N, CA, C and O atoms as a GROMACS GRO file, in nm:
protein
  472
    1MET      N    1   0.857   0.575   0.073
    1MET     CA    2   0.955   0.636  -0.014
    1MET      C    3   1.032   0.743   0.063
    1MET      O    4   0.972   0.830   0.126
    2THR      N    5   1.162   0.735   0.058
    2THR     CA    6   1.246   0.832   0.126
    2THR      C    7   1.272   0.950   0.034
    2THR      O    8   1.311   0.932  -0.082
    3MET      N    9   1.250   1.069   0.085
    3MET     CA   10   1.270   1.190   0.006
    3MET      C   11   1.417   1.231   0.012
    3MET      O   12   1.482   1.211   0.114
    4PRO      N   13   1.469   1.289  -0.097
    4PRO     CA   14   1.606   1.342  -0.094
    4PRO      C   15   1.614   1.453   0.009
    4PRO      O   16   1.515   1.522   0.036
    5THR      N   17   1.729   1.470   0.066
    5THR     CA   18   1.746   1.575   0.166
    5THR      C   19   1.848   1.678   0.119
    5THR      O   20   1.949   1.644   0.056
    6THR      N   21   1.820   1.802   0.150
    6THR     CA   22   1.913   1.910   0.124
    6THR      C   23   1.932   1.985   0.254
    6THR      O   24   1.835   2.025   0.319
    7THR      N   25   2.055   2.003   0.293
    7THR     CA   26   2.084   2.082   0.413
    7THR      C   27   2.184   2.190   0.378
    7THR      O   28   2.262   2.176   0.283
    8ILE      N   29   2.181   2.296   0.454
    8ILE     CA   30   2.276   2.404   0.434
    8ILE      C   31   2.376   2.400   0.548
    8ILE      O   32   2.339   2.397   0.666
    9SER      N   33   2.500   2.400   0.510
    9SER     CA   34   2.607   2.394   0.609
    9SER      C   35   2.601   2.519   0.697
    9SER      O   36   2.577   2.628   0.648
   10PRO      N   37   2.625   2.503   0.828
   10PRO     CA   38   2.625   2.621   0.914
   10PRO      C   39   2.743   2.713   0.886
   10PRO      O   40   2.741   2.830   0.923
   11SER      N   41   2.844   2.660   0.820
   11SER     CA   42   2.960   2.744   0.789
   11SER      C   43   2.940   2.808   0.651
   11SER      O   44   2.867   2.756   0.567
   12ILE      N   45   3.005   2.917   0.632
   12ILE     CA   46   3.004   2.984   0.503
   12ILE      C   47   3.117   2.923   0.420
   12ILE      O   48   3.208   2.862   0.475
   13ALA      N   49   3.112   2.940   0.290
   13ALA     CA   50   3.209   2.879   0.200
   13ALA      C   51   3.347   2.943   0.217
   13ALA      O   52   3.394   3.017   0.130
   14THR      N   53   3.410   2.913   0.327
   14THR     CA   54   3.542   2.970   0.356
   14THR      C   55   3.652   2.904   0.276
   14THR      O   56   3.768   2.944   0.285
   15ALA      N   57   3.619   2.802   0.199
   15ALA     CA   58   3.718   2.740   0.112
   15ALA      C   59   3.759   2.836   0.002
   15ALA      O   60   3.860   2.816  -0.065
   16PHE      N   61   3.680   2.940  -0.018
   16PHE     CA   62   3.708   3.039  -0.121
   16PHE      C   63   3.775   3.160  -0.058
   16PHE      O   64   3.736   3.203   0.051
   17PRO      N   65   3.875   3.216  -0.124
   17PRO     CA   66   3.941   3.336  -0.068
   17PRO      C   67   3.846   3.456  -0.068
   17PRO      O   68   3.746   3.456  -0.139
   18SER      N   69   3.878   3.554   0.010
   18SER     CA   70   3.791   3.672   0.022
   18SER      C   71   3.778   3.748  -0.109
   18SER      O   72   3.688   3.831  -0.123
   19THR      N   73   3.866   3.724  -0.206
   19THR     CA   74   3.859   3.790  -0.335
   19THR      C   75   3.771   3.714  -0.435
   19THR      O   76   3.753   3.758  -0.548
   20SER      N   77   3.718   3.601  -0.394
   20SER     CA   78   3.636   3.518  -0.483
   20SER      C   79   3.492   3.564  -0.486
   20SER      O   80   3.439   3.613  -0.385
   21ARG      N   81   3.428   3.550  -0.600
   21ARG     CA   82   3.285   3.583  -0.610
   21ARG      C   83   3.201   3.490  -0.525
   21ARG      O   84   3.085   3.521  -0.496
   22TYR      N   85   3.256   3.375  -0.485
   22TYR     CA   86   3.181   3.278  -0.405
   22TYR      C   87   3.209   3.289  -0.255
   22TYR      O   88   3.154   3.212  -0.176
   23PHE      N   89   3.293   3.383  -0.216
   23PHE     CA   90   3.321   3.404  -0.074
   23PHE      C   91   3.190   3.439  -0.004
   23PHE      O   92   3.114   3.523  -0.053
   24GLN      N   93   3.163   3.378   0.106
   24GLN     CA   94   3.045   3.397   0.190
   24GLN      C   95   2.915   3.347   0.127
   24GLN      O   96   2.806   3.385   0.170
   25ILE      N   97   2.926   3.262   0.025
   25ILE     CA   98   2.807   3.194  -0.028
   25ILE      C   99   2.798   3.061   0.046
   25ILE      O  100   2.897   2.989   0.057
   26ALA      N  101   2.681   3.031   0.096
   26ALA     CA  102   2.663   2.910   0.177
   26ALA      C  103   2.688   2.783   0.095
   26ALA      O  104   2.662   2.778  -0.025
   27VAL      N  105   2.739   2.682   0.164
   27VAL     CA  106   2.759   2.551   0.105
   27VAL      C  107   2.641   2.464   0.148
   27VAL      O  108   2.606   2.459   0.266
   28ALA      N  109   2.581   2.396   0.052
   28ALA     CA  110   2.469   2.307   0.082
   28ALA      C  111   2.511   2.163   0.053
   28ALA      O  112   2.609   2.140  -0.017
   29GLN      N  113   2.436   2.070   0.107
   29GLN     CA  114   2.463   1.928   0.084
   29GLN      C  115   2.334   1.862   0.038
   29GLN      O  116   2.226   1.891   0.089
   30TYR      N  117   2.348   1.774  -0.060
   30TYR     CA  118   2.233   1.705  -0.115
   30TYR      C  119   2.258   1.554  -0.107
   30TYR      O  120   2.366   1.506  -0.144
   31GLN      N  121   2.160   1.482  -0.059
   31GLN     CA  122   2.170   1.337  -0.050
   31GLN      C  123   2.040   1.279  -0.108
   31GLN      O  124   1.936   1.282  -0.043
   32PRO      N  125   2.048   1.227  -0.231
   32PRO     CA  126   1.925   1.180  -0.297
   32PRO      C  127   1.857   1.063  -0.227
   32PRO      O  128   1.735   1.052  -0.229
   33THR      N  129   1.935   0.976  -0.166
   33THR     CA  130   1.880   0.863  -0.089
   33THR      C  131   1.968   0.843   0.033
   33THR      O  132   2.083   0.885   0.033
   34PRO      N  133   1.917   0.779   0.138
   34PRO     CA  134   1.996   0.760   0.260
   34PRO      C  135   2.128   0.685   0.237
   34PRO      O  136   2.225   0.707   0.309
   35ASP      N  137   2.132   0.597   0.138
   35ASP     CA  138   2.254   0.521   0.115
   35ASP      C  139   2.344   0.584   0.008
   35ASP      O  140   2.452   0.531  -0.020
   36ALA      N  141   2.302   0.694  -0.051
   36ALA     CA  142   2.383   0.761  -0.153
   36ALA      C  143   2.484   0.854  -0.086
   36ALA      O  144   2.463   0.898   0.027
   37PRO      N  145   2.593   0.881  -0.154
   37PRO     CA  146   2.690   0.975  -0.098
   37PRO      C  147   2.633   1.116  -0.092
   37PRO      O  148   2.546   1.153  -0.171
   38VAL      N  149   2.682   1.193   0.003
   38VAL     CA  150   2.642   1.332   0.017
   38VAL      C  151   2.718   1.415  -0.086
   38VAL      O  152   2.840   1.400  -0.103
   39ILE      N  153   2.646   1.501  -0.155
   39ILE     CA  154   2.706   1.587  -0.256
   39ILE      C  155   2.704   1.730  -0.202
   39ILE      O  156   2.597   1.784  -0.173
   40ALA      N  157   2.820   1.789  -0.187
   40ALA     CA  158   2.829   1.928  -0.140
   40ALA      C  159   2.837   2.020  -0.262
   40ALA      O  160   2.902   1.989  -0.362
   41TYR      N  161   2.770   2.134  -0.251
   41TYR     CA  162   2.774   2.232  -0.360
   41TYR      C  163   2.757   2.372  -0.304
   41TYR      O  164   2.703   2.391  -0.195
   42VAL      N  165   2.803   2.468  -0.380
   42VAL     CA  166   2.790   2.608  -0.341
   42VAL      C  167   2.653   2.656  -0.387
   42VAL      O  168   2.613   2.632  -0.501
   43ARG      N  169   2.582   2.722  -0.299
   43ARG     CA  170   2.448   2.772  -0.331
   43ARG      C  171   2.455   2.872  -0.447
   43ARG      O  172   2.562   2.924  -0.479
   44ARG      N  173   2.343   2.895  -0.507
   44ARG     CA  174   2.335   2.986  -0.622
   44ARG      C  175   2.377   3.127  -0.581
   44ARG      O  176   2.342   3.176  -0.473
   45ARG      N  177   2.452   3.191  -0.668
   45ARG     CA  178   2.493   3.330  -0.648
   45ARG      C  179   2.414   3.417  -0.744
   45ARG      O  180   2.416   3.396  -0.865
   46PHE      N  181   2.345   3.515  -0.690
   46PHE     CA  182   2.267   3.606  -0.772
   46PHE      C  183   2.352   3.728  -0.806
   46PHE      O  184   2.427   3.779  -0.723
   47LEU      N  185   2.340   3.774  -0.931
   47LEU     CA  186   2.414   3.893  -0.972
   47LEU      C  187   2.359   4.014  -0.899
   47LEU      O  188   2.237   4.033  -0.892
   48PRO      N  189   2.447   4.097  -0.846
   48PRO     CA  190   2.399   4.219  -0.779
   48PRO      C  191   2.353   4.322  -0.883
   48PRO      O  192   2.393   4.317  -0.999
   49SER      N  193   2.270   4.411  -0.839
   49SER     CA  194   2.224   4.519  -0.926
   49SER      C  195   2.340   4.614  -0.955
   49SER      O  196   2.415   4.649  -0.864
   50PRO      N  197   2.356   4.657  -1.081
   50PRO     CA  198   2.462   4.754  -1.112
   50PRO      C  199   2.451   4.882  -1.031
   50PRO      O  200   2.550   4.954  -1.015
   51SER      N  201   2.333   4.912  -0.979
   51SER     CA  202   2.316   5.033  -0.898
   51SER      C  203   2.391   5.024  -0.765
   51SER      O  204   2.406   5.125  -0.696
   52ARG      N  205   2.438   4.905  -0.729
   52ARG     CA  206   2.511   4.886  -0.604
   52ARG      C  207   2.661   4.918  -0.620
   52ARG      O  208   2.739   4.902  -0.526
   53PHE      N  209   2.699   4.964  -0.740
   53PHE     CA  210   2.839   4.992  -0.767
   53PHE      C  211   2.858   5.140  -0.797
   53PHE      O  212   2.778   5.201  -0.868
   54GLN      N  213   2.966   5.197  -0.743
   54GLN     CA  214   2.998   5.335  -0.774
   54GLN      C  215   3.105   5.336  -0.882
   54GLN      O  216   3.214   5.281  -0.865
   55THR      N  217   3.071   5.398  -0.993
   55THR     CA  218   3.165   5.408  -1.105
   55THR      C  219   3.274   5.508  -1.071
   55THR      O  220   3.246   5.620  -1.028
   56ILE      N  221   3.398   5.467  -1.091
   56ILE     CA  222   3.511   5.558  -1.068
   56ILE      C  223   3.584   5.590  -1.197
   56ILE      O  224   3.676   5.671  -1.198
   57GLY      N  225   3.542   5.526  -1.305
   57GLY     CA  226   3.603   5.551  -1.435
   57GLY      C  227   3.539   5.463  -1.540
   57GLY      O  228   3.452   5.381  -1.510
   58THR      N  229   3.583   5.481  -1.662
   58THR     CA  230   3.533   5.399  -1.772
   58THR      C  231   3.650   5.355  -1.858
   58THR      O  232   3.759   5.411  -1.852
   59TYR      N  233   3.625   5.252  -1.938
   59TYR     CA  234   3.725   5.202  -2.032
   59TYR      C  235   3.653   5.166  -2.161
   59TYR      O  236   3.550   5.098  -2.157
   60THR      N  237   3.706   5.209  -2.274
   60THR     CA  238   3.648   5.177  -2.404
   60THR      C  239   3.724   5.059  -2.462
   60THR      O  240   3.846   5.063  -2.477
   61VAL      N  241   3.651   4.954  -2.496
   61VAL     CA  242   3.709   4.829  -2.546
   61VAL      C  243   3.771   4.851  -2.684
   61VAL      O  244   3.709   4.912  -2.771
   62SER      N  245   3.894   4.801  -2.701
   62SER     CA  246   3.967   4.807  -2.827
   62SER      C  247   3.977   4.667  -2.886
   62SER      O  248   3.955   4.567  -2.817
   63GLN      N  249   4.009   4.660  -3.014
   63GLN     CA  250   4.027   4.531  -3.081
   63GLN      C  251   4.132   4.448  -3.008
   63GLN      O  252   4.240   4.498  -2.977
   64GLY      N  253   4.101   4.322  -2.978
   64GLY     CA  254   4.196   4.231  -2.914
   64GLY      C  255   4.202   4.241  -2.763
   64GLY      O  256   4.279   4.168  -2.700
   65ASP      N  257   4.123   4.329  -2.704
   65ASP     CA  258   4.123   4.339  -2.557
   65ASP      C  259   4.077   4.209  -2.494
   65ASP      O  260   3.991   4.138  -2.547
   66ARG      N  261   4.136   4.179  -2.380
   66ARG     CA  262   4.094   4.065  -2.298
   66ARG      C  263   4.056   4.118  -2.162
   66ARG      O  264   4.120   4.207  -2.107
   67LEU      N  265   3.950   4.061  -2.108
   67LEU     CA  266   3.898   4.109  -1.980
   67LEU      C  267   3.999   4.091  -1.868
   67LEU      O  268   4.008   4.176  -1.779
   68ASP      N  269   4.076   3.982  -1.870
   68ASP     CA  270   4.175   3.963  -1.763
   68ASP      C  271   4.282   4.071  -1.767
   68ASP      O  272   4.329   4.115  -1.662
   69ASN      N  273   4.321   4.115  -1.886
   69ASN     CA  274   4.420   4.223  -1.897
   69ASN      C  275   4.363   4.356  -1.852
   69ASN      O  276   4.431   4.434  -1.786
   70ILE      N  277   4.238   4.383  -1.888
   70ILE     CA  278   4.173   4.507  -1.844
   70ILE      C  279   4.165   4.509  -1.692
   70ILE      O  280   4.194   4.610  -1.629
   71THR      N  281   4.124   4.398  -1.636
   71THR     CA  282   4.110   4.389  -1.490
   71THR      C  283   4.245   4.401  -1.420
   71THR      O  284   4.255   4.467  -1.317
   72ALA      N  285   4.347   4.340  -1.475
   72ALA     CA  286   4.481   4.353  -1.417
   72ALA      C  287   4.524   4.499  -1.417
   72ALA      O  288   4.583   4.547  -1.320
   73ASN      N  289   4.496   4.568  -1.525
   73ASN     CA  290   4.535   4.708  -1.537
   73ASN      C  291   4.462   4.798  -1.439
   73ASN      O  292   4.524   4.883  -1.374
   74PHE      N  293   4.331   4.780  -1.426
   74PHE     CA  294   4.252   4.870  -1.343
   74PHE      C  295   4.237   4.825  -1.198
   74PHE      O  296   4.232   4.908  -1.108
   75LEU      N  297   4.231   4.694  -1.176
   75LEU     CA  298   4.208   4.644  -1.041
   75LEU      C  299   4.331   4.575  -0.981
   75LEU      O  300   4.331   4.540  -0.863
   76GLY      N  301   4.435   4.557  -1.061
   76GLY     CA  302   4.558   4.498  -1.011
   76GLY      C  303   4.556   4.347  -0.997
   76GLY      O  304   4.648   4.289  -0.942
   77ASP      N  305   4.451   4.282  -1.048
   77ASP     CA  306   4.440   4.136  -1.035
   77ASP      C  307   4.354   4.082  -1.148
   77ASP      O  308   4.234   4.111  -1.154
   78PRO      N  309   4.412   4.004  -1.240
   78PRO     CA  310   4.335   3.953  -1.353
   78PRO      C  311   4.222   3.860  -1.313
   78PRO      O  312   4.126   3.842  -1.388
   79GLU      N  313   4.231   3.799  -1.195
   79GLU     CA  314   4.126   3.707  -1.151
   79GLU      C  315   4.002   3.780  -1.098
   79GLU      O  316   3.903   3.716  -1.063
   80GLN      N  317   4.007   3.911  -1.093
   80GLN     CA  318   3.892   3.989  -1.047
   80GLN      C  319   3.801   4.031  -1.163
   80GLN      O  320   3.719   4.122  -1.148
   81PHE      N  321   3.814   3.965  -1.278
   81PHE     CA  322   3.731   3.996  -1.394
   81PHE      C  323   3.582   3.992  -1.359
   81PHE      O  324   3.502   4.066  -1.417
   82TRP      N  325   3.545   3.907  -1.265
   82TRP     CA  326   3.405   3.892  -1.228
   82TRP      C  327   3.347   4.021  -1.169
   82TRP      O  328   3.226   4.044  -1.176
   83ARG      N  329   3.434   4.104  -1.111
   83ARG     CA  330   3.386   4.232  -1.057
   83ARG      C  331   3.338   4.322  -1.170
   83ARG      O  332   3.237   4.391  -1.157
   84LEU      N  333   3.410   4.322  -1.282
   84LEU     CA  334   3.365   4.402  -1.397
   84LEU      C  335   3.237   4.342  -1.457
   84LEU      O  336   3.150   4.415  -1.503
   85CYS      N  337   3.228   4.209  -1.456
   85CYS     CA  338   3.105   4.145  -1.504
   85CYS      C  339   2.986   4.190  -1.418
   85CYS      O  340   2.882   4.229  -1.472
   86ASP      N  341   3.000   4.185  -1.288
   86ASP     CA  342   2.892   4.227  -1.198
   86ASP      C  343   2.855   4.373  -1.221
   86ASP      O  344   2.737   4.407  -1.233
   87ALA      N  345   2.956   4.459  -1.226
   87ALA     CA  346   2.931   4.603  -1.237
   87ALA      C  347   2.871   4.642  -1.371
   87ALA      O  348   2.804   4.745  -1.382
   88ASN      N  349   2.894   4.559  -1.475
   88ASN     CA  350   2.844   4.589  -1.608
   88ASN      C  351   2.731   4.495  -1.650
   88ASN      O  352   2.696   4.486  -1.768
   89ASN      N  353   2.674   4.424  -1.551
   89ASN     CA  354   2.558   4.338  -1.570
   89ASN      C  355   2.578   4.234  -1.681
   89ASN      O  356   2.493   4.219  -1.768
   90ALA      N  357   2.690   4.164  -1.676
   90ALA     CA  358   2.722   4.063  -1.777
   90ALA      C  359   2.731   3.925  -1.713
   90ALA      O  360   2.803   3.906  -1.615
   91LEU      N  361   2.657   3.830  -1.767
   91LEU     CA  362   2.668   3.691  -1.720
   91LEU      C  363   2.791   3.624  -1.779
   91LEU      O  364   2.859   3.548  -1.710
   92ALA      N  365   2.820   3.651  -1.904
   92ALA     CA  366   2.934   3.590  -1.972
   92ALA      C  367   3.046   3.693  -1.985
   92ALA      O  368   3.024   3.799  -2.043
   93PRO      N  369   3.165   3.665  -1.932
   93PRO     CA  370   3.275   3.761  -1.940
   93PRO      C  371   3.306   3.808  -2.082
   93PRO      O  372   3.340   3.924  -2.103
   94SER      N  373   3.295   3.718  -2.179
   94SER     CA  374   3.328   3.756  -2.317
   94SER      C  375   3.234   3.863  -2.371
   94SER      O  376   3.270   3.936  -2.464
   95ASP      N  377   3.114   3.875  -2.314
   95ASP     CA  378   3.020   3.978  -2.359
   95ASP      C  379   3.079   4.119  -2.343
   95ASP      O  380   3.044   4.210  -2.418
   96LEU      N  381   3.168   4.135  -2.248
   96LEU     CA  382   3.223   4.268  -2.222
   96LEU      C  383   3.327   4.313  -2.323
   96LEU      O  384   3.348   4.433  -2.340
   97THR      N  385   3.392   4.220  -2.390
   97THR     CA  386   3.497   4.257  -2.485
   97THR      C  387   3.465   4.219  -2.630
   97THR      O  388   3.547   4.243  -2.718
   98ASP      N  389   3.348   4.162  -2.655
   98ASP     CA  390   3.311   4.121  -2.791
   98ASP      C  391   3.288   4.240  -2.885
   98ASP      O  392   3.309   4.228  -3.006
   99THR      N  393   3.246   4.352  -2.831
   99THR     CA  394   3.212   4.467  -2.913
   99THR      C  395   3.315   4.578  -2.895
   99THR      O  396   3.324   4.640  -2.788
  100VAL      N  397   3.393   4.603  -3.001
  100VAL     CA  398   3.489   4.713  -2.998
  100VAL      C  399   3.412   4.843  -2.982
  100VAL      O  400   3.312   4.866  -3.052
  101GLY      N  401   3.457   4.928  -2.893
  101GLY     CA  402   3.391   5.055  -2.866
  101GLY      C  403   3.297   5.051  -2.747
  101GLY      O  404   3.249   5.156  -2.703
  102ARG      N  405   3.270   4.932  -2.695
  102ARG     CA  406   3.184   4.924  -2.577
  102ARG      C  407   3.253   4.995  -2.460
  102ARG      O  408   3.374   4.981  -2.441
  103VAL      N  409   3.177   5.069  -2.385
  103VAL     CA  410   3.231   5.140  -2.270
  103VAL      C  411   3.199   5.059  -2.144
  103VAL      O  412   3.083   5.031  -2.114
  104LEU      N  413   3.304   5.022  -2.073
  104LEU     CA  414   3.290   4.946  -1.949
  104LEU      C  415   3.299   5.040  -1.830
  104LEU      O  416   3.382   5.132  -1.828
  105ASN      N  417   3.215   5.018  -1.732
  105ASN     CA  418   3.226   5.092  -1.606
  105ASN      C  419   3.331   5.026  -1.520
  105ASN      O  420   3.328   4.904  -1.498
  106ILE      N  421   3.423   5.104  -1.470
  106ILE     CA  422   3.521   5.059  -1.373
  106ILE      C  423   3.468   5.109  -1.239
  106ILE      O  424   3.446   5.229  -1.221
  107THR      N  425   3.448   5.018  -1.146
  107THR     CA  426   3.379   5.054  -1.022
  107THR      C  427   3.457   5.014  -0.898
  107THR      O  428   3.552   4.936  -0.903
  108LEU      N  429   3.412   5.070  -0.787
  108LEU     CA  430   3.457   5.022  -0.657
  108LEU      C  431   3.387   4.889  -0.632
  108LEU      O  432   3.289   4.858  -0.699
  109PRO      N  433   3.436   4.811  -0.536
  109PRO     CA  434   3.364   4.686  -0.503
  109PRO      C  435   3.220   4.716  -0.463
  109PRO      O  436   3.187   4.826  -0.419
  110GLU      N  437   3.136   4.618  -0.479
  110GLU     CA  438   2.993   4.630  -0.451
  110GLU      C  439   2.969   4.691  -0.313
  110GLU      O  440   3.025   4.646  -0.213
  111GLY      N  441   2.884   4.793  -0.310
  111GLY     CA  442   2.844   4.855  -0.184
  111GLY      C  443   2.940   4.959  -0.129
  111GLY      O  444   2.907   5.029  -0.033
  112MET      N  445   3.059   4.972  -0.187
  112MET     CA  446   3.156   5.071  -0.139
  112MET      C  447   3.131   5.205  -0.210
  112MET      O  448   3.089   5.209  -0.325
  113SER      N  449   3.159   5.312  -0.138
  113SER     CA  450   3.148   5.445  -0.200
  113SER      C  451   3.276   5.521  -0.176
  113SER      O  452   3.353   5.491  -0.085
  114GLY      N  453   3.297   5.619  -0.258
  114GLY     CA  454   3.416   5.702  -0.248
  114GLY      C  455   3.412   5.807  -0.356
  114GLY      O  456   3.316   5.814  -0.432
  115PRO      N  457   3.516   5.890  -0.366
  115PRO     CA  458   3.517   5.994  -0.467
  115PRO      C  459   3.534   5.935  -0.607
  115PRO      O  460   3.603   5.835  -0.626
  116LYS      N  461   3.469   5.999  -0.704
  116LYS     CA  462   3.485   5.959  -0.843
  116LYS      C  463   3.622   6.006  -0.889
  116LYS      O  464   3.656   6.123  -0.872
  117LEU      N  465   3.700   5.915  -0.947
  117LEU     CA  466   3.837   5.948  -0.987
  117LEU      C  467   3.849   5.991  -1.132
  117LEU      O  468   3.941   6.065  -1.166
  118ALA      N  469   3.759   5.947  -1.215
  118ALA     CA  470   3.770   5.983  -1.358
  118ALA      C  471   3.633   6.003  -1.418
  118ALA      O  472   3.622   6.033  -1.537
   0.00000   0.00000   0.00000
């Protein structure tokens, strides 16, 4: 019986831009049988600890807020919503705006430090 094989590509997932949450996550390949096609996939990404983020401000969620708009306002890019998810320990982006009055931490990118602005 031939066992399925999994290999990790020597290259990092450079198909993703440096602003992506998947940037520098390894790409793996899975082949269930020798005659089956190779399936490439991005390895699992673990959420970083919120302690790895320096808070530079906060935002209180209002009725009708959308995370992409909040992110565009504070980070200048609506596609960076995942940074607020990481900093506020949320798996689902909607968790951050479902509760009016929730206070969101606005942070520097993971591992960066600097002066607190607000």
